[in-house]
Backbone as numpy.savetxt, mean C-alpha at the origin, in Angstrom:
# Nx Ny Nz CAx CAy CAz Cx Cy Cz
2.69 11.58 -4.65 1.89 12.72 -4.76 2.72 14.06 -4.79
3.81 14.01 -4.02 4.66 15.16 -3.95 5.62 15.14 -5.15
6.08 16.31 -5.54 7.10 16.37 -6.67 6.40 16.44 -8.01
7.11 16.00 -8.96 6.80 16.22 -10.37 5.90 15.04 -10.91
4.88 15.34 -11.65 4.13 14.32 -12.33 4.88 13.86 -13.51
5.10 12.55 -13.65 5.71 11.93 -14.70 4.78 11.19 -15.56
4.61 11.36 -16.81 3.70 10.61 -17.70 4.47 9.49 -18.31
3.87 8.31 -18.19 4.46 7.09 -18.71 3.37 6.31 -19.38
3.64 5.85 -20.57 2.66 4.90 -21.34 3.04 3.50 -20.90
2.00 2.75 -20.53 2.18 1.36 -20.15 1.43 0.44 -21.17
2.23 -0.40 -21.79 1.62 -1.50 -22.62 1.32 -2.65 -21.78
0.40 -3.46 -22.07 0.07 -4.73 -21.35 1.33 -5.61 -21.25
1.53 -6.24 -20.12 2.64 -7.17 -19.89 4.01 -6.52 -20.07
4.12 -5.22 -19.75 5.44 -4.53 -19.61 5.50 -4.12 -18.16
6.68 -3.84 -17.65 6.89 -3.46 -16.29 6.18 -2.11 -16.04
5.23 -2.10 -15.13 4.40 -0.96 -14.74 5.14 -0.02 -13.81
4.67 1.07 -13.73 5.23 2.11 -12.70 4.77 1.87 -11.37
5.65 1.97 -10.31 5.22 1.77 -8.95 4.16 2.80 -8.56
3.26 2.47 -7.76 2.20 3.43 -7.31 2.82 4.55 -6.39
3.99 4.52 -6.01 4.61 5.71 -5.45 6.22 5.56 -5.41
6.80 6.66 -5.67 8.27 6.69 -5.37 8.44 8.10 -4.72
9.07 8.29 -3.62 9.25 9.60 -3.02 9.91 10.52 -4.10
9.27 11.70 -4.20 9.76 12.67 -5.20 8.94 12.55 -6.54
8.15 11.51 -6.62 7.28 11.38 -7.77 5.86 11.27 -7.35
4.86 11.31 -8.25 3.56 11.27 -7.77 3.06 9.92 -7.51
2.35 9.69 -6.35 1.87 8.46 -5.83 0.50 8.04 -6.49
-0.07 6.89 -5.95 -1.30 6.39 -6.51 -2.53 6.28 -5.55
-3.71 6.36 -6.06 -4.94 6.32 -5.26 -5.95 5.39 -5.75
-7.01 5.02 -4.98 -7.95 4.17 -5.36 -8.85 4.74 -6.51
-9.03 4.00 -7.65 -9.79 4.44 -8.69 -11.04 3.60 -8.75
-12.25 4.19 -8.93 -13.43 3.38 -8.99 -13.99 2.81 -7.76
-13.59 3.46 -6.61 -13.97 2.89 -5.33 -15.05 3.68 -4.70
-15.31 3.44 -3.44 -16.44 4.20 -2.68 -15.81 4.66 -1.28
-16.55 5.54 -0.72 -16.08 6.07 0.61 -16.08 4.89 1.72
-15.08 5.02 2.57 -14.98 4.05 3.71 -14.71 4.87 5.03
-15.02 4.36 6.09 -14.80 4.85 7.41 -13.54 4.17 8.07
-12.94 4.85 8.95 -11.81 4.37 9.59 -12.17 3.16 10.57
-13.40 3.14 11.03 -13.89 2.06 11.83 -14.03 0.84 11.07
-14.21 0.87 9.78 -14.21 -0.26 8.88 -12.76 -0.79 8.59
-11.80 0.06 8.57 -10.36 -0.26 8.17 -9.50 0.42 9.22
-9.57 -0.02 10.41 -8.80 0.72 11.47 -7.28 0.40 11.46
-6.90 -0.46 10.54 -5.44 -0.84 10.46 -4.72 -0.03 9.45
-5.34 0.79 8.67 -4.60 1.57 7.66 -4.08 2.92 8.29
-2.93 3.29 7.79 -2.32 4.54 8.22 -1.70 5.25 6.96
-1.65 6.61 7.10 -1.03 7.35 6.05 0.41 7.55 6.41
1.35 7.51 5.35 2.80 7.70 5.60 3.22 9.06 4.96
3.92 9.82 5.74 4.25 11.19 5.32 5.77 11.35 5.45
6.32 12.08 4.41 7.79 12.45 4.43 7.95 13.90 4.55
8.97 14.26 5.31 9.42 15.65 5.42 8.38 16.58 5.94
7.40 16.11 6.77 6.36 16.98 7.35 5.65 17.85 6.24
5.51 17.29 5.03 4.76 17.88 4.06 3.24 17.85 4.23
2.50 18.52 3.57 1.00 18.50 3.76 0.33 17.42 2.85
1.12 16.42 2.43 0.57 15.32 1.55 1.05 13.99 2.14
0.21 12.95 1.94 0.64 11.63 2.32 1.25 10.92 1.06
2.44 10.31 1.35 3.21 9.70 0.25 2.85 8.28 -0.09
2.52 7.59 1.01 2.21 6.15 0.85 1.21 5.84 1.92
0.74 4.55 2.04 0.01 4.11 3.07 0.71 2.80 3.72
0.19 2.34 4.84 0.78 1.22 5.50 -0.31 0.56 6.33
-0.01 -0.52 6.95 -0.94 -1.42 7.73 -0.35 -1.59 9.12
-1.11 -1.54 10.13 -0.71 -1.75 11.57 -0.50 -3.07 11.78
0.75 -3.50 12.22 0.98 -4.97 12.70 0.90 -5.03 14.22
1.39 -3.98 14.89 1.42 -3.95 16.34 1.51 -2.53 16.77
1.60 -2.30 18.02 1.58 -0.87 18.55 2.87 -0.14 18.07
3.88 -0.84 17.68 5.18 -0.19 17.31 5.54 -0.50 15.80
4.79 -1.22 15.10 5.24 -1.65 13.72 4.11 -1.50 12.75
4.40 -0.89 11.55 3.54 -0.94 10.38 4.33 -1.44 9.19
3.60 -2.08 8.29 4.11 -2.69 7.12 3.62 -1.93 5.87
4.53 -1.80 4.90 4.31 -0.91 3.74 5.10 -1.56 2.56
5.20 -0.87 1.45 5.89 -1.30 0.34 7.42 -0.80 0.41
8.35 -1.65 0.03 9.74 -1.19 0.08 10.11 0.10 -0.73
9.37 0.13 -1.87 9.68 1.37 -2.67 9.26 2.61 -2.04
8.34 2.52 -0.96 8.03 3.77 -0.30 9.11 4.18 0.65
10.00 3.31 1.03 11.05 3.59 2.01 12.48 3.67 1.44
12.65 3.18 0.25 13.93 3.00 -0.37 14.56 4.41 -0.58
15.75 4.57 0.06 16.53 5.92 -0.01 16.01 6.96 0.92
15.10 6.67 1.76 14.46 7.64 2.71 15.11 7.52 4.13
15.15 8.60 4.82 15.74 8.58 6.14 14.60 8.50 7.15
14.74 7.67 8.19 13.74 7.49 9.16 13.27 8.79 9.86
14.30 9.66 10.00 14.03 10.99 10.60 13.05 11.82 9.88
12.79 11.50 8.57 11.85 12.24 7.69 10.53 11.73 7.63
10.30 10.56 8.34 9.01 9.87 8.13 8.17 9.90 9.36
6.81 9.96 9.05 5.92 9.88 10.26 4.66 9.13 9.66
3.83 8.72 10.59 2.53 8.04 10.19 1.44 8.77 10.79
0.24 8.71 10.16 -1.01 9.29 10.71 -1.96 8.14 10.79
-2.45 7.83 12.09 -3.40 6.69 12.25 -4.68 7.21 12.92
-5.72 6.39 12.83 -6.94 6.71 13.43 -7.91 7.68 12.77
-7.72 7.96 11.47 -8.59 8.89 10.79 -8.82 8.44 9.25
-10.01 8.71 8.80 -10.36 8.33 7.43 -10.25 9.64 6.58
-9.88 10.77 7.18 -9.79 12.03 6.42 -8.33 12.15 5.87
-8.14 12.70 4.73 -6.82 12.87 4.15 -6.04 13.92 4.86
-5.02 13.59 5.57 -4.05 14.46 6.21 -4.75 15.32 7.22
-5.80 14.73 7.86 -6.44 15.56 8.94 -6.89 14.55 10.02
-6.81 15.12 11.27 -7.29 14.29 12.31 -6.39 13.13 12.77
-6.79 12.26 13.60 -5.99 11.07 14.04 -4.86 11.51 14.86
-3.81 10.66 14.88 -2.70 10.77 15.76 -1.45 10.63 14.82
-0.47 11.50 15.03 0.76 11.48 14.24 1.91 10.96 15.04
2.66 9.93 14.52 3.85 9.38 15.27 4.97 9.34 14.36
6.15 9.67 14.90 7.37 9.76 14.06 7.86 8.25 14.03
8.61 7.99 12.96 9.40 6.75 12.73 10.68 6.73 13.47
11.00 5.60 14.01 12.41 5.51 14.65 13.39 4.67 13.67
12.82 3.81 12.97 13.72 3.07 12.05 12.77 2.58 10.85
13.48 2.35 9.67 12.87 1.91 8.48 13.64 0.66 8.08
12.90 -0.32 7.55 13.48 -1.55 7.11 12.96 -2.02 5.72
13.93 -2.15 4.75 13.58 -2.53 3.44 14.11 -3.94 3.24
13.29 -4.84 2.65 13.65 -6.27 2.46 15.10 -6.20 1.70
16.02 -7.02 2.24 17.35 -7.01 1.58 17.37 -7.39 0.16
16.41 -8.13 -0.24 16.39 -8.57 -1.68 15.53 -7.73 -2.53
15.04 -6.62 -2.07 14.18 -5.70 -2.83 14.90 -5.32 -4.09
14.22 -5.36 -5.25 14.81 -4.97 -6.59 13.92 -3.78 -7.05
14.57 -2.71 -7.13 13.78 -1.49 -7.58 13.61 -1.39 -9.11
14.12 -2.38 -9.86 13.89 -2.46 -11.23 12.54 -3.21 -11.56
12.36 -4.36 -11.02 11.09 -5.10 -11.28 10.16 -5.10 -10.08
10.61 -4.51 -8.93 9.71 -4.35 -7.71 9.48 -5.76 -7.07
10.43 -6.66 -7.32 10.30 -7.93 -6.48 10.65 -7.78 -5.12
10.07 -8.43 -4.12 10.37 -8.26 -2.68 10.00 -6.81 -2.22
8.88 -6.35 -2.70 8.42 -4.99 -2.40 7.73 -4.95 -1.07
8.50 -5.05 -0.06 8.02 -5.04 1.26 9.01 -4.38 2.23
8.37 -3.57 3.18 9.24 -2.76 4.06 8.43 -2.59 5.39
9.14 -2.22 6.44 8.63 -2.08 7.78 9.03 -0.73 8.32
8.09 -0.07 9.09 8.38 1.16 9.80 8.21 0.82 11.26
9.27 1.06 12.06 9.24 0.99 13.49 8.89 2.42 14.03
7.91 2.51 14.94 7.41 3.75 15.39 8.28 4.20 16.63
8.39 5.52 16.85 9.17 6.07 17.96 8.41 5.94 19.28
7.12 5.90 19.11 6.23 5.73 20.38 5.06 4.81 19.93
4.52 4.09 20.89 3.41 3.18 20.55 2.06 3.77 20.27
1.36 3.16 19.36 -0.09 3.53 19.12 -0.89 3.05 20.25
-2.00 3.72 20.50 -3.06 3.37 21.48 -4.14 2.74 20.73
-4.44 1.45 20.90 -5.49 0.82 20.11 -6.91 1.13 20.65
-7.84 1.21 19.76 -9.25 1.57 20.02 -10.06 1.26 18.78
-11.33 1.72 18.78 -12.21 1.46 17.58 -11.61 1.93 16.24
-10.71 2.93 16.24 -10.23 3.54 14.99 -8.77 3.22 14.78
-8.11 2.52 15.73 -6.72 2.13 15.55 -6.60 0.67 15.94
-6.31 -0.31 15.08 -6.16 -1.71 15.37 -5.21 -2.39 14.40
-4.70 -3.46 14.96 -3.79 -4.29 14.14 -4.50 -5.16 13.20
-3.80 -5.73 12.20 -4.34 -6.75 11.28 -3.39 -7.92 11.22
-3.93 -9.11 11.07 -3.10 -10.33 11.05 -2.57 -10.49 9.63
-1.45 -11.25 9.65 -0.72 -11.56 8.34 -1.26 -12.90 7.80
-1.45 -12.95 6.45 -1.90 -14.19 5.82 -0.72 -15.21 5.95
-1.16 -16.46 6.16 -0.18 -17.54 6.16 -0.23 -18.39 4.86
-1.18 -18.07 4.04 -1.31 -18.74 2.78 -1.87 -17.81 1.72
-1.47 -18.02 0.49 -1.91 -17.12 -0.61 -3.39 -17.32 -0.87
-4.26 -16.36 -1.04 -5.65 -16.63 -1.29 -5.88 -17.26 -2.59
-6.94 -18.07 -2.71 -7.30 -18.68 -3.97 -7.76 -17.80 -4.99
-7.54 -18.15 -6.21 -8.03 -17.40 -7.34 -9.56 -17.18 -7.26
-9.98 -16.06 -7.49 -11.44 -15.76 -7.44 -11.85 -15.20 -6.13
-11.08 -15.26 -5.06 -11.30 -14.63 -3.77 -11.57 -13.19 -3.88
-12.50 -12.69 -3.17 -12.73 -11.28 -3.14 -11.80 -10.63 -2.15
-11.19 -9.62 -2.50 -10.27 -8.85 -1.56 -10.58 -7.34 -1.73
-10.31 -6.68 -0.55 -10.58 -5.23 -0.49 -9.30 -4.50 -0.40
-9.04 -3.45 -1.27 -7.91 -2.64 -1.18 -8.43 -1.20 -0.91
-7.67 -0.56 -0.02 -8.14 0.84 0.49 -6.94 1.82 0.46
-7.32 3.05 0.46 -6.32 4.13 0.53 -6.86 5.54 0.16
-6.04 6.43 0.06 -6.32 7.90 -0.32 -5.74 8.24 -1.61
-5.43 7.22 -2.51 -4.83 7.49 -3.86 -5.82 8.17 -4.78
-5.28 8.66 -5.88 -6.02 9.41 -6.82 -7.30 8.66 -7.30
-8.34 9.48 -7.44 -9.69 8.94 -7.96 -9.64 8.43 -9.36
-8.74 9.04 -10.14 -8.45 8.52 -11.61 -7.07 9.03 -11.95
-6.63 8.47 -13.09 -5.30 8.70 -13.55 -5.22 10.05 -14.45
-6.33 10.54 -14.82 -6.42 11.72 -15.68 -6.41 13.04 -14.95
-7.30 13.19 -14.01 -7.48 14.40 -13.23 -6.54 14.48 -11.97
-6.18 13.27 -11.56 -5.32 13.14 -10.35 -6.01 13.81 -9.16
-7.41 13.67 -9.07 -8.10 14.28 -7.90 -7.80 13.50 -6.65
-7.42 14.14 -5.56 -7.32 13.47 -4.31 -8.50 13.42 -3.43
-9.01 12.26 -3.10 -10.12 12.18 -2.23 -9.87 12.69 -0.88
-10.69 13.34 -0.19 -10.62 13.73 1.24 -11.03 12.62 2.17
-11.73 11.71 1.64 -12.28 10.57 2.47 -11.59 9.30 1.96
-11.24 8.46 2.94 -10.73 7.08 2.65 -11.60 6.36 1.59
-10.89 5.69 0.62 -11.59 4.96 -0.36 -11.36 3.50 -0.21
-12.29 2.63 -0.74 -12.06 1.16 -0.78 -12.68 0.69 -2.05
-12.16 -0.49 -2.50 -12.74 -1.18 -3.61 -12.48 -2.63 -3.51
-13.48 -3.47 -3.94 -13.31 -4.94 -3.90 -12.89 -5.48 -5.26
-11.89 -6.30 -5.21 -11.29 -6.79 -6.40 -11.09 -8.38 -6.34
-11.19 -9.17 -7.44 -10.93 -10.61 -7.34 -9.41 -10.87 -7.46
-8.94 -11.89 -6.68 -7.57 -12.33 -6.85 -7.64 -13.15 -8.26
-6.49 -12.88 -8.88 -6.43 -13.54 -10.22 -5.20 -14.49 -10.34
-5.14 -15.34 -11.31 -3.99 -16.31 -11.50 -2.75 -15.52 -11.77
-1.64 -16.19 -11.34 -0.33 -15.53 -11.69 -0.13 -15.24 -13.06
-0.66 -16.03 -14.00 -0.54 -15.92 -15.44 -1.11 -14.55 -15.87
-1.96 -13.96 -15.09 -2.61 -12.72 -15.44 -1.86 -11.49 -14.88
-0.87 -11.69 -14.19 -0.12 -10.50 -13.62 0.50 -9.78 -14.78
0.48 -8.52 -14.81 0.77 -7.68 -15.98 2.37 -7.65 -16.27
3.22 -8.02 -15.28 4.69 -8.03 -15.66 5.37 -9.14 -14.77
5.74 -8.85 -13.59 6.48 -9.73 -12.71 5.74 -10.91 -12.31
6.25 -12.17 -12.36 5.51 -13.31 -11.86 6.49 -14.17 -11.03
6.56 -13.86 -9.73 7.42 -14.60 -8.77 6.55 -14.96 -7.61
7.13 -15.78 -6.74 6.37 -16.29 -5.58 6.17 -15.05 -4.52
6.82 -13.99 -4.67 6.70 -12.82 -3.87 5.58 -11.90 -4.24
4.83 -12.15 -5.27 3.78 -11.30 -5.71 2.45 -12.01 -5.86
1.38 -11.26 -5.73 0.08 -11.79 -6.18 -0.63 -10.59 -6.86
-1.64 -11.00 -7.63 -2.33 -10.00 -8.49 -3.79 -10.02 -8.29
-4.44 -8.94 -8.37 -5.84 -8.76 -8.27 -6.37 -7.62 -9.21
-7.69 -7.92 -9.58 -8.30 -6.88 -10.41 -8.96 -7.53 -11.58
-9.48 -6.71 -12.46 -10.13 -7.06 -13.71 -9.48 -6.34 -14.90
-9.34 -7.09 -16.04 -8.76 -6.45 -17.21 -9.60 -5.34 -17.77
-10.92 -5.43 -17.56 -11.80 -4.37 -18.16 -12.24 -3.54 -16.89
-12.28 -2.25 -17.13 -12.86 -1.41 -16.08 -11.65 -0.61 -15.34
-12.08 0.23 -14.47 -11.20 1.16 -13.80 -11.17 1.04 -12.28
-11.48 -0.12 -11.80 -11.47 -0.43 -10.29 -10.06 -0.88 -10.01
-9.29 -0.04 -9.28 -7.79 -0.28 -9.15 -7.26 0.58 -8.16
-6.15 0.23 -7.51 -5.25 1.20 -6.85 -4.85 2.29 -7.85
-4.50 3.46 -7.39 -4.04 4.49 -8.25 -2.90 5.25 -7.49
-2.42 6.29 -8.12 -1.25 7.09 -7.65 -1.54 7.60 -6.20
-0.68 7.15 -5.22 -0.94 7.47 -3.83 -1.40 6.33 -2.96
-1.64 5.09 -3.59 -2.09 3.97 -2.74 -1.00 3.02 -2.40
0.19 3.30 -2.85 1.33 2.33 -2.58 1.48 2.07 -1.08
1.86 0.77 -0.85 2.07 0.34 0.52 0.80 -0.03 1.33
-0.36 0.31 0.71 -1.60 0.05 1.44 -2.04 -1.38 1.47
-3.07 -1.71 2.12 -3.55 -3.05 2.38 -4.49 -3.65 1.30
-4.17 -4.90 1.04 -5.08 -5.76 0.26 -5.53 -6.83 1.28
-6.91 -6.91 1.59 -7.34 -7.63 2.70 -8.42 -8.63 2.33
-8.35 -9.80 2.89 -9.47 -10.82 2.85 -9.98 -11.01 4.26
-11.16 -10.64 4.53 -11.66 -10.63 5.87 -10.90 -9.75 6.73
-10.24 -10.20 7.76 -9.41 -9.27 8.64 -7.96 -9.84 8.51
-7.60 -10.25 7.35 -6.26 -10.80 7.13 -5.54 -10.00 6.00
-4.33 -9.55 6.26 -3.57 -8.89 5.17 -3.00 -9.89 4.19
-3.33 -9.86 2.99 -2.90 -10.81 1.97 -1.86 -10.17 1.10
-1.97 -8.79 0.88 -1.13 -8.20 -0.07 -0.87 -6.73 0.31
0.30 -6.17 -0.22 0.63 -4.80 0.01 0.78 -4.14 -1.37
0.06 -3.01 -1.65 0.07 -2.41 -2.88 1.40 -2.05 -3.49
1.71 -2.64 -4.59 3.04 -2.40 -5.18 3.01 -1.51 -6.52
2.48 -2.00 -7.58 2.42 -1.30 -8.83 1.38 -1.84 -9.75
1.08 -1.05 -10.90 0.07 -1.52 -11.80 0.12 -0.67 -13.08
-0.99 -0.78 -13.82 -1.01 -0.11 -15.17 -1.97 1.15 -15.12
-1.43 2.28 -14.75 -2.18 3.53 -14.90 -3.54 3.51 -14.32
-3.70 2.93 -13.08 -4.94 3.02 -12.24 -6.13 2.30 -12.98
-5.87 1.13 -13.61 -6.89 0.39 -14.31 -6.35 -0.99 -14.46
-7.27 -1.92 -14.69 -6.86 -3.32 -14.88 -6.31 -4.04 -13.65
-5.49 -4.97 -13.92 -4.88 -5.81 -12.91 -3.65 -5.14 -12.30
-3.52 -5.19 -10.90 -2.47 -4.61 -10.24 -1.75 -5.67 -9.49
-0.44 -5.29 -9.16 0.48 -6.20 -8.52 0.64 -5.75 -7.02
0.73 -6.82 -6.15 0.84 -6.64 -4.71 2.00 -7.57 -4.14
2.64 -7.10 -3.14 3.54 -7.98 -2.47 2.75 -9.11 -1.81
3.17 -10.35 -1.90 2.51 -11.51 -1.38 2.88 -11.70 0.09
1.95 -11.27 1.00 2.30 -11.26 2.39 2.60 -12.68 2.92
1.90 -13.61 2.49 2.25 -15.02 2.96 3.58 -15.47 2.71
4.03 -15.18 1.49 5.48 -15.51 1.10 6.46 -14.82 1.95
6.19 -13.55 2.20 7.11 -12.59 2.92 6.87 -12.59 4.43
5.99 -13.33 4.88 5.58 -13.30 6.30 6.77 -13.59 7.25
7.60 -14.52 6.98 8.70 -14.89 7.86 9.68 -13.73 7.97
9.92 -12.99 7.00 10.87 -11.81 7.06 10.25 -10.80 7.94
8.98 -10.50 7.65 8.21 -9.48 8.38 8.29 -9.77 9.89
7.97 -11.03 10.24 7.97 -11.37 11.64 9.33 -11.31 12.32
10.40 -11.83 11.47 11.70 -11.84 12.02 12.18 -10.42 12.41
11.87 -9.42 11.53 12.23 -8.05 11.82 11.37 -7.42 12.95
10.08 -7.59 12.88 9.17 -6.97 13.80 9.29 -7.55 15.21
9.91 -8.73 15.35 9.97 -9.42 16.66 11.34 -9.09 17.28
12.25 -8.49 16.53 13.72 -8.38 16.96 13.68 -7.24 18.05
């Protein structure tokens, strides 16, 4: 969201642009509907350099840890990062907590976005309540056809880049790996429909893809806020997440 808008043309089955890179414009939910924080109490906004915009999203693992995309943290100093929890309004309300440490998966590849998972350790603990709660990590990849919900404050569409003031959500089907638009490894899963504009968009990076109350994916990248998008596969990356967050 911050910085310069870069226009990129994406052909099917070519590497798509990440839904956020610090210094470039991020992505937001396209084709979704309003959501309340009591519905999605595990989502937080991620902010860099005390700017008036949220650069990525993340999900609460515990009072001191949130999980996001590696590309949201790559090359960023912990001293520049804070999170905003407990609100469904864009950059308003809730509680703001500084980061103490950032962790990017050691195998993260910023060329193809493999291993696109990262963790933020908070400088002080969150206080849990109706609007702030943790989410459990998936232990297995969801079956093809499973309905999953992705949420965030990303652009409402890729043309006007309108920022919603209210949290957005959209329900998408999990698809076969063969339908992923570019990368196909065990560390990713894909969701969405080839036709239509229900998708994460610029500003949604790092946010949750959820089945029930289980985090199955973390928003990674896609094709211009439409079609099938790529997510970090939480079940595959679970052991690394837990090893860092329990240290």
